C-alpha positions in Angstrom: 36.9 -11.0 13.9 35.9 -12.5 18.2 37.4 -15.0 19.6 36.2 -17.1 22.3 36.5 -15.3 25.1 34.7 -12.5 23.5 37.5 -9.8 22.2 38.1 -8.6 18.9 41.2 -8.7 16.9 41.8 -7.6 13.1 42.5 -10.1 10.9 43.8 -9.2 7.2 43.8 -12.5 5.1 45.0 -12.6 1.1 43.3 -13.1 -2.2 45.6 -14.6 -4.6 46.6 -14.1 -8.0 44.1 -11.3 -7.8 45.2 -9.9 -10.9 44.2 -12.8 -13.1 40.5 -13.1 -11.3 37.4 -11.9 -13.0 35.6 -9.7 -10.9 32.8 -12.7 -9.9 36.2 -14.8 -9.3 37.0 -12.0 -7.6 33.8 -11.5 -5.2 33.6 -15.6 -4.4 37.9 -15.2 -3.5 36.1 -12.6 -0.8 32.9 -14.5 0.2 35.1 -17.4 1.2 37.9 -16.2 2.8 34.7 -13.9 4.9 33.4 -17.3 6.0 36.4 -19.4 6.8 36.9 -16.0 8.7 33.7 -16.2 10.9 34.1 -19.9 11.4 37.9 -19.9 12.6 39.0 -22.0 9.6 41.7 -19.5 8.3 45.1 -21.0 7.6 48.9 -19.7 7.9 49.0 -19.7 4.0 46.0 -17.4 3.5 48.1 -14.6 5.3 51.2 -14.9 2.9 51.7 -13.2 0.0 50.0 -9.7 0.0 51.5 -7.4 -2.1 48.8 -4.7 -2.2 46.4 -4.2 0.6 42.9 -2.3 1.0 41.6 -1.2 3.8 37.8 0.3 4.0 38.0 3.0 7.6 35.2 4.4 5.7 32.6 1.7 7.0 33.1 3.9 10.5 32.6 6.5 9.2 36.2 8.2 8.3 36.3 10.1 5.6 39.6 10.8 5.2 42.8 7.8 5.8 46.1 7.4 5.4 47.3 4.1 6.5 50.3 3.1 8.0 52.9 1.4 5.2 54.0 -1.9 7.5 56.8 -3.8 7.0 56.6 -6.4 3.9 53.8 -4.3 2.0 54.3 -2.4 -1.3 51.3 -0.4 -1.1 48.7 0.2 1.0 45.2 1.7 -0.4 43.0 3.5 2.2 39.1 4.0 1.3 37.7 6.8 3.7 33.4 7.3 3.7 31.3 7.7 0.5 29.5 11.2 1.4 28.4 14.6 0.3 31.3 17.2 1.4 30.9 19.2 4.8 30.1 22.4 3.0 26.6 20.7 1.3 25.4 18.0 4.4 22.9 21.1 5.5 21.8 21.4 1.9 18.4 19.6 0.7 18.4 16.5 -1.3 16.6 18.8 -3.7 18.8 21.3 -3.6 22.0 19.5 -3.7 20.2 17.1 -6.6 19.5 20.4 -8.9 22.6 21.5 -8.6 24.6 18.2 -9.4 26.1 17.6 -6.6 27.2 14.3 -5.5 28.9 12.2 -2.4 32.2 12.0 -2.7 34.9 9.5 -1.4 38.2 9.9 -0.7 41.0 7.6 -2.0 44.7 7.0 -0.6 47.7 5.7 -1.9 50.7 4.7 0.7 53.6 3.3 -1.1 57.4 2.2 -1.0 59.5 4.2 -2.8 62.1 1.1 -2.9 59.2 -0.6 -5.3 56.5 2.1 -6.7 57.7 5.5 -8.4 55.8 8.3 -7.1 54.5 8.9 -11.1 53.4 5.2 -10.9 51.6 6.1 -7.8 50.0 8.4 -9.3 49.2 7.2 -12.7 47.7 3.9 -10.5 45.3 6.4 -8.9 44.2 8.7 -12.3 43.5 4.8 -13.3 41.7 3.7 -10.2 39.9 6.7 -10.8 38.9 6.2 -14.4 37.5 2.7 -14.2 34.9 4.3 -11.0 34.2 7.0 -13.0 33.4 4.3 -15.9 35.1 5.9 -18.4 37.0 2.6 -19.8 34.2 0.0 -19.5 34.7 -0.8 -16.3 31.7 -1.2 -14.9 30.6 -3.3 -18.4 32.7 -5.9 -17.5 31.2 -5.8 -14.0 28.0 -6.4 -14.9 28.9 -8.9 -17.3 31.3 -10.9 -15.1 28.3 -10.8 -12.4 25.7 -11.8 -15.0 23.9 -8.7 -14.6 21.4 -8.1 -17.6 21.6 -4.5 -17.7 23.4 -1.9 -18.8 25.0 0.5 -16.6 24.5 4.3 -16.2 27.3 6.4 -17.6 29.0 8.7 -16.4 29.4 12.3 -18.3 28.5 15.8 -17.3 25.7 17.7 -16.4 23.9 20.0 -18.8 23.6 23.9 -18.3 20.5 25.3 -16.9 17.8 25.8 -20.0 14.9 26.7 -19.3 13.5 25.4 -22.7 15.2 22.2 -22.0 13.4 22.1 -18.2 10.3 22.4 -20.1 10.8 19.2 -22.6 11.7 17.2 -20.0 8.1 15.9 -18.6 7.4 14.5 -22.4 10.7 12.9 -22.5 9.8 11.0 -19.4 6.2 10.3 -21.1 8.3 9.1 -24.2 10.5 6.5 -21.8 7.6 5.8 -19.7 6.0 4.6 -23.2 8.9 3.0 -24.5 9.7 0.1 -21.6 5.8 -0.3 -21.9 6.2 -0.8 -25.8 9.9 -1.9 -26.0 11.0 -3.1 -22.4 10.7 -7.2 -23.4 13.0 -6.9 -25.9 15.7 -6.4 -23.0 13.8 -8.5 -20.4 16.5 -11.4 -18.8 14.2 -14.6 -20.2 16.6 -17.0 -21.2 17.8 -19.7 -18.6 19.9 -20.9 -21.0 23.0 -18.5 -21.4 23.4 -14.7 -19.9 23.5 -12.1 -22.4 22.6 -8.3 -21.8 19.2 -7.6 -24.5 19.7 -3.8 -24.9 17.5 -1.4 -27.3 18.2 2.3 -27.9 14.6 3.4 -27.1 15.6 2.6 -23.6 18.8 4.2 -23.2 19.1 7.5 -20.8 20.4 9.2 -23.6 17.7 9.0 -26.2 15.8 11.3 -24.3 18.5 14.1 -23.9 18.4 12.2 -19.6 22.1 11.9 -17.6 22.7 10.6 -15.1 22.7 13.8 -12.6 18.9 13.7 -13.6 18.3 10.3 -12.0 17.9 12.1 -7.7 15.9 15.2 -10.0 11.8 15.1 -9.7 9.8 14.8 -12.6 6.0 14.1 -13.4 4.9 11.1 -14.3 1.4 11.2 -16.1 0.2 9.0 -13.5 2.9 6.0 -14.0 3.4 3.9 -10.7 0.1 5.5 -9.2 1.7 9.0 -8.2 1.9 11.5 -10.5 5.7 12.8 -9.1 8.7 10.6 -9.1 12.4 10.8 -9.1 13.8 9.5 -12.0 15.5 6.8 -10.5 12.6 5.7 -9.0 10.6 5.6 -12.1 13.4 3.5 -13.2 13.4 1.5 -10.7 9.8 0.6 -11.3 10.4 0.6 -14.7 13.1 -2.1 -14.6 11.6 -4.5 -11.8 8.3 -4.4 -14.0 9.6 -5.0 -17.6 13.2 -5.7 -18.2 12.9 -8.9 -15.2 12.9 -12.2 -15.4 9.4 -11.6 -17.1 8.4 -9.6 -20.8 5.3 -8.4 -21.6 3.2 -7.4 -24.4 0.6 -5.6 -24.2 0.4 -2.2 -25.9 -0.7 -3.9 -29.4 -3.8 -4.2 -27.9 -6.3 -1.3 -29.4 -8.6 -1.2 -26.1 -7.2 1.1 -23.6 -9.4 -0.1 -21.0 -7.8 -3.6 -21.3 -4.4 -1.6 -21.3 -5.5 0.3 -18.9 -5.9 -2.8 -16.9 -2.7 -4.3 -17.2 -0.6 -1.5 -16.5 -2.5 -0.9 -13.4 -1.7 -5.5 -12.0 2.1 -5.1 -13.4 3.2 -1.8 -12.3 3.3 -2.2 -8.8 6.0 -2.1 -6.3 7.5 -5.7 -5.8 5.9 -7.8 -3.1 7.7 -11.2 -2.4 6.2 -14.2 -1.6 5.0 -15.8 1.6 7.6 -17.9 3.0 4.6 -20.3 2.7 4.0 -19.5 -0.8 7.4 -20.1 -1.3 7.3 -23.7 0.1 4.3 -24.4 -2.0 5.8 -23.8 -4.6 9.1 -25.7 -4.2 6.7 -28.6 -2.9 5.4 -28.8 -6.3 9.1 -28.8 -8.1 10.0 -31.7 -6.0 7.2 -33.7 -7.1 7.7 -32.6 -10.8 11.3 -33.1 -10.4 11.1 -36.0 -8.9 8.8 -38.1 -11.3 11.1 -37.4 -14.1 13.9 -38.4 -11.9 12.2 -41.9 -11.1 11.3 -42.7 -14.9 14.9 -41.7 -16.0 16.1 -44.7 -13.7 13.4 -46.8 -13.3 12.5 -46.9 -17.4 15.8 -45.5 -18.9 15.7 -45.5 -22.1 12.1 -45.6 -22.9 10.6 -42.8 -24.4 8.3 -40.7 -22.1 9.1 -36.8 -23.9 10.2 -35.9 -20.3 9.0 -32.6 -19.0 13.0 -31.9 -17.5 13.9 -28.5 -17.9 10.2 -26.7 -17.9 9.0 -28.4 -14.9 7.7 -24.9 -13.9 4.9 -25.8 -15.6 3.9 -27.8 -12.7 3.3 -25.0 -10.5 2.0 -22.7 -13.0 -0.9 -25.3 -13.8 -1.3 -26.1 -9.9 -1.9 -21.9 -8.9 -4.3 -21.7 -12.2 -6.1 -24.6 -10.7 -6.1 -22.9 -6.7 -7.2 -20.0 -8.5 -10.3 -21.8 -10.0 -11.2 -23.2 -7.3 -11.3 -20.2 -5.5 -13.1 -18.3 -7.7 -16.2 -21.4 -8.1 -14.7 -22.2 -11.5 -16.5 -25.6 -12.5 -14.0 -27.0 -14.3 -10.7 -27.2 -15.6 -10.3 -28.8 -19.4 -6.8 -29.2 -19.9 -5.1 -30.1 -23.7 -1.7 -30.6 -24.8 0.8 -32.5 -26.6 3.2 -35.8 -25.4 6.0 -33.5 -24.2 5.4 -33.4 -20.4 2.2 -34.9 -20.4 2.9 -38.0 -17.8 4.1 -35.3 -15.4 0.7 -33.2 -16.1 -1.5 -36.5 -15.5 0.6 -37.6 -12.3 0.6 -34.5 -10.4 -1.9 -31.9 -11.6 -4.7 -34.7 -12.7 -4.2 -36.8 -10.8 -3.6 -40.1 -12.4 -2.0 -42.8 -10.1 1.9 -43.2 -9.9 0.6 -47.0 -10.2 -1.1 -46.9 -13.6 1.8 -44.2 -15.4 4.6 -47.2 -14.0 1.9 -50.3 -15.4 2.0 -49.0 -18.4 5.6 -48.9 -18.8 5.8 -52.7 -18.3 3.0 -53.3 -21.2 -0.1 -53.7 -18.9 -2.6 -51.4 -21.1 -6.1 -51.5 -19.2 -7.9 -53.1 -22.5 -11.4 -51.7 -21.5 -10.0 -48.3 -21.4 -12.1 -45.2 -22.9 -9.6 -42.2 -22.2 -8.2 -42.1 -25.6 -6.2 -44.2 -28.3 -4.5 -46.1 -26.0 -1.7 -46.9 -28.2 0.6 -45.1 -25.6 0.9 -44.1 -22.6 1.8 -40.0 -23.2 -1.5 -39.9 -25.1 -4.1 -41.1 -22.8 -6.4 -38.7 -20.5 -7.8 -38.8 -17.8 -10.2 -36.4 -15.4 -10.5 -35.8 -11.6 -11.1 -33.2 -9.5 -9.2 -30.8 -7.4 -9.5 -29.7 -4.1 -8.1 -27.3 -2.0 -7.4 -27.7 2.0 -10.3 -25.4 2.9 -12.6 -27.7 0.7 -13.2 -25.7 -2.3 -12.7 -27.9 -5.4 -13.1 -27.4 -9.2 -12.9 -30.4 -11.8 -10.1 -31.5 -14.3 -10.4 -32.7 -17.5 -7.4 -33.8 -19.3 -8.3 -35.0 -22.8 -6.6 -37.2 -25.4 -4.1 -36.4 -27.8 -2.8 -38.2 -31.4 0.6 -38.2 -32.5 -0.3 -34.6 -34.0 1.1 -32.6 -32.2 -1.9 -30.0 -31.7 -4.5 -31.9 -33.1 -6.0 -31.8 -29.5 -6.5 -27.6 -29.7 -10.0 -27.4 -31.9 -11.1 -30.8 -30.0 -10.8 -29.4 -26.4 -12.6 -26.2 -27.1 -15.5 -28.1 -29.0 -15.5 -30.3 -25.7 -15.3 -26.8 -23.3 -17.8 -25.1 -25.7 -20.2 -28.0 -25.5 -20.3 -28.6 -21.8 -20.3 -24.7 -21.6 -23.6 -24.3 -23.2 -25.0 -27.9 -21.0 -24.3 -25.6 -18.2 -25.8 -22.1 -19.6 -23.7 -20.1 -17.1 -23.8 -16.8 -18.8 -19.8 -16.6 -17.3 -18.7 -19.6 -19.2 -17.5 -21.3 -16.1 -15.0 -24.2 -17.5 -11.9 -22.5 -18.8 -9.8 -24.3 -21.3 -6.0 -24.9 -21.2 -3.5 -25.5 -23.9 -0.3 -26.2 -23.7 2.1 -25.7 -26.7 5.6 -26.6 -27.8 7.0 -23.5 -29.2 7.9 -24.6 -32.5 4.5 -26.2 -32.9 2.7 -23.1 -31.8 3.9 -20.8 -34.8 4.2 -24.0 -37.6 1.2 -25.4 -37.3 -1.7 -24.1 -38.9 -4.1 -25.4 -36.8 -3.0 -23.3 -34.0 -4.0 -20.3 -35.7 -7.3 -22.1 -36.7 -8.1 -22.4 -33.1 -7.2 -18.4 -32.4 -8.7 -17.6 -35.5 -12.0 -18.5 -34.0 -11.5 -17.7 -30.4 -14.1 -14.6 -30.8 -16.3 -15.9 -33.1 -19.9 -15.5 -31.7 -20.1 -20.0 -32.4 -17.0 -20.9 -31.8 -15.8 -18.4 -28.2 -15.8 -20.3 -24.8 -14.7 -17.3 -23.1 -11.2 -17.7 -23.1 -8.3 -20.0 -23.5 -5.3 -20.0 -21.2 -2.2 -20.7 -23.8 0.6 -21.7 -22.4 4.0 -22.0 -24.5 6.6 -24.4 -23.2 9.2 -22.8 -25.1 12.4 -25.0 -24.8 13.6 -23.2 -27.6 14.7 -26.1 -30.1 11.5 -28.1 -32.5 12.9 -31.3 -32.5 16.2 -30.6 -34.3 15.3 -27.0 -35.0 16.3 -24.3 -33.6 14.0 -20.9 -33.3 16.9 -19.0 -35.9 16.0 -21.9 -38.6 12.6 -23.2 -37.9 10.9 -19.5 -37.9 11.1 -15.9 -39.3 9.7 -14.2 -36.5 11.7 -12.9 -33.2 8.9 -14.3 -30.8 7.2 -18.1 -31.4 4.0 -15.9 -30.5 4.5 -12.9 -32.9 1.8 -14.3 -35.4 -0.6 -14.5 -32.1 -0.6 -10.6 -31.5 -3.7 -9.8 -33.8 -6.1 -11.6 -31.5 -5.1 -8.2 -29.3 -4.7 -10.4 -26.6 -1.5 -9.6 -23.8 1.6 -12.5 -24.2 3.5 -13.3 -20.9 7.7 -14.2 -21.7 8.9 -15.6 -18.8 12.1 -17.4 -17.5 11.1 -20.5 -16.2 13.9 -20.6 -14.1 12.4 -18.4 -12.0 9.0 -20.0 -10.6 8.4 -17.0 -8.8 8.0 -15.1 -11.7 5.7 -18.0 -13.5 3.4 -18.3 -10.6 2.7 -14.3 -11.0 2.8 -14.4 -15.2 -0.4 -17.5 -13.8 -2.0 -15.2 -12.0 -2.4 -12.4 -13.9 -3.2 -14.9 -16.7 -6.1 -16.1 -15.3 -7.1 -12.9 -14.1 -7.4 -11.5 -17.5 -9.4 -14.2 -18.8 -11.9 -14.0 -16.5 -11.8 -10.1 -16.2 -12.3 -10.2 -20.0 -13.4 -13.0 -21.9 -10.2 -13.4 -24.2 -7.5 -15.6 -25.2 -3.8 -14.6 -23.1 -0.4 -16.6 -23.9 2.6 -17.1 -21.5 5.3 -18.1 -23.2 7.6 -19.7 -20.3 11.3 -19.5 -21.7 13.1 -22.9 -20.9 14.8 -25.8 -22.2 14.5 -29.6 -22.9 17.2 -31.6 -20.6 17.2 -34.6 -23.0 16.6 -34.9 -26.4 13.4 -35.5 -28.3 13.0 -38.4 -26.6 15.2 -39.8 -24.2 16.9 -42.4 -26.7 18.5 -39.4 -28.8 22.1 -37.9 -28.4 21.0 -34.1 -28.9 24.4 -33.1 -28.6 24.5 -34.5 -31.8 22.7 -31.7 -33.4 22.6 -29.1 -30.9 26.0 -29.1 -29.4 26.2 -25.2 -28.2 22.7 -25.5 -26.8 23.6 -29.1 -25.1 26.6 -27.7 -23.5 25.0 -25.5 -21.9 22.2 -27.5 -20.6 25.1 -30.1 -19.2 26.3 -27.3 -17.0 23.0 -26.9 -15.2 22.6 -28.4 -11.9 20.0 -31.2 -11.7 18.3 -29.8 -9.5 18.2 -25.9 -10.2 15.2 -24.5 -9.5 15.2 -26.0 -5.7 16.7 -23.2 -4.0 15.9 -19.4 -5.2 18.2 -17.8 -7.1 20.2 -20.9 -8.4 23.4 -20.7 -6.7 26.4 -19.0 -8.7 23.3 -17.9 -10.8 22.8 -14.1 -10.2 18.9 -14.0 -11.1 18.0 -9.7 -11.1 14.3 -10.8 -9.5 16.0 -11.2 -6.1 18.5 -8.5 -6.0 17.4 -5.5 -3.4 14.0 -7.1 -2.4 15.3 -9.0 0.9 16.7 -12.5 1.5 15.2 -15.3 -0.5 13.8 -18.3 1.0 17.1 -20.4 2.2 17.1 -22.8 4.7 13.6 -23.9 5.4 13.4 -24.3 1.8 16.1 -26.7 1.3 14.6 -29.1 3.8 11.7 -29.1 1.8 12.0 -32.7 0.1 12.4 -34.5 3.5 9.5 -32.0 5.2 6.9 -33.0 2.5 4.3 -34.4 4.4 4.3 -37.4 2.4 8.2 -37.5 2.3 11.2 -37.8 0.0 8.2 -37.8 -3.6 11.1 -40.1 -4.9 10.1 -42.8 -2.4 6.7 -42.2 -3.1 6.9 -43.2 -6.7 8.7 -46.6 -5.5 5.7 -47.3 -3.5 3.6 -46.9 -6.7 5.7 -49.4 -8.1 5.4 -51.6 -5.5 1.1 -51.1 -4.9 0.0 -54.2 -6.9 2.7 -55.9 -9.0 1.0 -56.7 -12.6 -2.0 -54.9 -12.2 -3.0 -51.6 -12.9 -5.2 -49.2 -11.2 -8.9 -49.8 -11.1 -9.1 -46.0 -11.7 -7.8 -43.1 -13.9 -7.6 -40.7 -10.5 -5.8 -40.4 -7.8 -6.5 -40.2 -3.9 -6.2 -37.1 -2.1 -3.2 -35.8 -1.2 -3.0 -34.1 2.8 -1.6 -31.7 4.6 -0.4 -27.9 1.9 -0.7 -30.2 -1.1 -3.6 -30.5 -2.8 -4.8 -33.7 -4.8 -7.5 -35.2 -6.5 -10.3 -37.9 -4.4 -11.2 -40.9 -5.7 -13.4 -40.7 -9.2 -15.5 -42.2 -11.2 -14.4 -45.4 -11.3 -14.5 -46.0 -7.5 -11.9 -45.2 -5.0 -8.3 -46.7 -4.7 -8.1 -50.4 -3.7 -4.7 -50.2 -2.8 -4.0 -51.2 0.3 -1.5 -48.3 0.3 -4.2 -45.5 -0.4 -5.6 -44.1 2.6 -8.8 -43.1 0.6 -9.3 -47.1 0.9 -9.5 -47.1 4.5 
């Protein structure tokens, strides 16, 4: 480390009680020491109590190291550079792979005979060798501790060269690619509540006669990834990134090869990180969604509102579908949904003003309202115009919904069909979006009836985007007690449509699914399903105590930070979608709430409450939001008359 004068010195702090730590705890303790060393905040206690010293001269290129034992040390382990043996460094990588020559590492142990005997030192080195070779399940334990939702490669001896065996490997590579396309979703990390390794035997290398020695050998791909030949390592990396990260895609049940090829062309690509501006925009929509729910929970504690907490990624999902619709000339987007999250969608997507929503919480309903039954606030609808900063816009319609969860499905499809016939545009520029709960999607017959009518000439609407807010519980019933299928979407496979299962705690993956669903709907005029797997932070309504009926689930939910999605990836939660893909947005995004064009969204909610005490707004829309945020200009009931509303100036 460098001191104030620029002089460098070696510091060897101590990780205490290392033998009692898991691998993740060891890494955290190590990172803590490094961080404090860089800020010169290490204390004397951080250098005391060492019994084993680990030195790594290999980072400097040193291949062989026998470090000197210092006074008071019982053991010092030296780790040299990891490289190919000197006699093979001039051999081409292709030849090295064919010969099965791998990199080697020199590992030395210098010990005090008064503390450690020679035989014990030898056994220690043998133990380390077994662990580094993965022969005692070491890497499985490391992956489990670090919450890596994948299975490590196992070490095994290479096969003898056999011409007949080599001829069959290209066919086995094709089988492996097909297995990932068909069953990769079964190994995807789509559950935001708990880490678990989801495996399937069809995805194991050993099932196809392949081993770790084949990783750096080239194989024909049959066009996979836009290449005729790739290293097995690169093939697996692309397959993992596409099918087993935080998105699980089901599409191989589609019989039309053109549709399957269309999906493959768009998803089997190298990963491209979103721009910082795009990440900030996603963060801004999440902040608005979370601030809205947080304000309602604080201001109207105990009142029923059927919050979206745990599934806030629905808001950026809808926001990007509307943005794509505006850019591609879609005339209108019609949304139908039940009560879960409805208030949040009304406020942040459909443009209903905060003041009107908060006034309804006070019991001041609009007596002349024609926006539905008017019985309770989370059944009302609205309409407005969604505008982008460049002036492009599309209409937004939110249909009213009665208490029967999915009753609005057929009604909304009928409304959209009538509007399409009135427009007479063969491109069907009105997109219906139906938002479901997971239990309702598979449990209510009206959903299956609506799906069945989707491709009939007299009823079709050019494709519906179905979004399932899958909080993994129906009232008080878990998935294993509520359905006989693995997914809530399994009965929809008969429609020959793609199904996208996505982890809601990866907002960027949610946005990618939104773009893919929008493009598929417009390309083939068929339905598409996004199964957004999330959780329900509170009970069925805010007056329930869910821990009484789901104690295990809610013990997991209680551990999740309240603002879990504001930083990518979540602190302490190792999301594989971010591993190896460059730095996530950190400091600029952390200040997103303060840098919001309207300031703190919670402050905006407070202004909405104070806007006109005791009087509802005279319109169902909301004023336009400036800056990067998108919004809704004044709608049919005239401009907002609030003195705080810019539209009234």
